[in-house]
N, C-alpha and C positions, 0 to 999 in steps of 0.2 A: 503493499500501498503507498502510496507515494505523499508528501506533504501537500500539494495540490487545495486539496479541499480545506484545507484548516486557514491555508492563507487565505484562499479567493475569499470564503465565509468569513475571516476576521476585516478584510475588506470592505464588501461589502457591508459589516453590520459594524462598523467603526463608529454610527449616527450613536450606537445606543453610548459607546465610552463617553461621547460629547456630552450623553441626558445622565450622568452618574454611576452606569452600571462597571461594575468592575469585571474582569473577563476572568475566570476562576476555576476553570478547565478547560483544557485543549488537548485533543487528543484526533484521530486517524478519520473521526469519523461523527464527531461532537464537539460543540464550541455553545460552552455553559456562562451565563451574566448574569450578575447578581447586585442588584441594590440591598438597603433593606429590609423592604416592603416587598419588593418583586423578583424574579426569575427569568431569564429568558432562553431557553437552549435553539440551537439550532444542526440539524442533525442529518446525514447523508449515510443510505443504509446500501453500502455499494454492489450488498446481489441482490437487490430487488430495485436497487433505482431509484429509492423512496429519499426523497427529501422536501422536508418538513421544518418546522417552526414552532416551539412549545410557551406559553406563560404561563406563568404560575403567582399566586400567593407566596410569597412566604411565610410556613407553616407553624401557625402559634403553639406554642408548647403543647404538648400530647396531640396532634394535629397530624395526619399525613401530608404529605405534599402531593399536590393536586397540580398536575397540568391540561393545560387544554390547547387542541392544534390549531393554529392560525386560520384553516378549514371549518374548524366551530367555528369561531369568532368574525369571520366572515360570513358566514352562514346564516347566524343569529341576526346580522344585521342587516344582510339582507344585499348583498356587494354582490354586483354583478360582473365578476370575472371569474375566468374556469374553473381558475385554482379554489374556489368556495365548494366546488363539490367535490375533489380531491386531492391528494396533496399532487407536486410534479414527480414525474418516474424520468431520470438521468441516470442508466445504465454507463454511460463514456463520463470518466472522470473530469476527464481534457473539455467538454462540453458544458459545465457546470455554471460558469461563470454569469452568465445569461436570466438562467434560471435564480441561483443564488442574490442578481442584483432584483429580480423581479419580486423575489420572498421577502428580501429587505424595504424597498418601495413600499410593500402592500402590508409592511410592521408597521416602516414609519408613520404610513399615512392614514393606515386603518386602526391601528393597536393602541394609542397614546395612552383611552382608561387604564388597557390590562399592564402598560409598562409603567405608569405612575401607581399602580398596585391600589387602584380606586376598588376598595372593596364592592359594594354596592352593582358595580356592574360584574367582577366575578362572580355573583349572586346568581344576575342573570344569566350568567352564561354558563352556572351549571345548572339553575333552570330550564335554561333550551336543549342543553346535552340530554337532560334526563327523558324531557319531553321528546328528546327524538328515538333516545332510546326506547322510549313506552312505544312511541309509534311502527317503530321497525317492530317489535315485539308483538304490538299488536296485527302486524301487517304478515305475519311468519304465521299467525295464530289462525289469520283468515284463511289464509292459504290453505294449510293442513285441514281444516275445516271445508272448505269447499271439495278440495279432493276427494276427501269421505263420504261427502253428501253425492259428488259426483258418481264416485261409488257407486253409494245405495239407492241411488236413482235408478243407474244401470240397470242392478238386482233385481231391482222394485222393493227394496226392505222399506218400505215408507215410513213406519215408527221412527228407524233409526235415521231416514233424514227428516222427517218433522223436528226428532230431538236436536239433530245436528243447526239446521237452519234456524229452530228460535234460538239456539246460544249467542246466533250474532244475527238477529232478529233487524236489526236498526243500522244494520248493512250490505242487510239484500238488495242485489240489482232487480229489477221487475224480473225479468226471466225467473229467478231464482224465489221471488215473490209468488208466482201464479204456481212451479214445483211447488212450492210449499200450501197455497191452498188448495189443489189438487189431492195434494200426499193427506191432508189432515181431512177430505172429505173421503180418503179411500182406503186411509189404513185402517188396519183391523183391529176390530173393538173388543 
């Protein structure tokens, strides 16, 4: 592993030092900056090519360190840039510079509240991330229930279909509602 990434990242994120952050850790895949209130980490995984930036509050006594990706922050604020959907993927270290520059620019423009250690901002960010996780879990559950209901419909297991669709009744499509109505009328009593 060469030292290109840490040098390029330190140059791109030099504005952090101007803002009072100290570089506290530097290796071939990660730079860690800190102030008394916040931390910022820039990481590049050479195997996956994933390039990301994380921010967080310095933990209070007894708290675990919680980091939020710039992707989370951009998504919460509805910033319309491609990197809000997923971190950059850069497999070739020699091609990192423009992506590091863009990551640094996004950080400078959109992460000021995070870099300042604004606790209310992090509270909102944590609530957003939790809501996103719950929505993802709900979507997975809906896919599972729909797949089981489809099998029940094909096998004409109407009691099972009624039970499955009733569990997600508020999420049913018009077609699913019609199947549920049919199943309720024709299920075995």
